[in-house]
C-alpha positions, -999 to +999 in steps of 0.1 A: -084-173+240-050-174+224-049-135+220-036-133+256-004-151+247+023-126+238+038-147+208+004-147+191-003-111+199+030-101+181+027-126+153+007-102+132+033-075+134+061-100+124+041-113+094+033-079+082+071-067+082+079-097+060+053-088+032+069-083-004+061-052-024+036-073-045+018-083-012+017-047+000+002-034-033-023-063-034-032-055+003-037-017-007-059-029-035-080-054-015-087-029+013-097+000-010-132+012-013-135+008-052-166+029-055-151+058-036-119+056-056-135+051-091-129+087-103-095+092-088-071+076-113-032+080-113-001+065-123+030+059-101+064+050-111+077+033-079+113+021-073+121+001-042+156+011-031+167-018-010+156-044-036+160-026-067+125-035-079+107-011-103+068-010-105+042+009-125+012+013-103-020+028-117-056+033-105-084+029-131-120+027-122-112+022-085-090-008-090-052-007-082-032-024-107+007-028-108+031-040-134+066-051-122+097-040-141+079-015-164+106+011-171+093+030-201+057+043-189+051+080-181+037+087-147+021+115-126+045+106-099+080+090-095+088+077-060+119+059-046+116+043-011+126+013+008+101-015+012+095-008+051+087+028+041+060+017+017+048-006+045+046+024+068+026+043+041+002+013+037-003+014+075-015+052+071+018+070+080+017+098+054+046+117+073+070+090+057+063+107+022+088+134+033+115+106+037+110+094+002+124+107-031+094+120-050+091+138-083+059+150-098+025+150-080+032+140-045-005+137-037-005+104-055+011+086-028-017+098-002-042+091-028-031+056-032-040+047+004-068+073+009-096+049+002-084+020+022-112+009+046-102+000+083-102-034+095-130-043+120-115-064+147-145-068+171-171-085+147-191-116+157-179-145+136-209-165+145-242-149+147-272-164+165 
């Protein structure tokens, strides 16, 4: 079993910290329960301070969509943060919102991750 080796066990954390903003937003969408989120629509103007990237993020019918570089759209919430703070939010750290620059409806940031389903680590890959 390779999970006992330290390098393998820490490899996931190293990989996650290197995720791009596009990957983080895709991951949030993939892990979200679309049926539970289908009536919770929002728009978010997101600026990543350390890379200068700008995103318009919206949820429609349970699906999280994002558009890179969209400057003109109105949004329920405008947030500015570093990529690693967005990563912390993706991992469920809602206290990080206090360290972000937020204008408008701050609940949008918690609602973006509210419907993410947890990963099940102890399932049987091969069933008898």
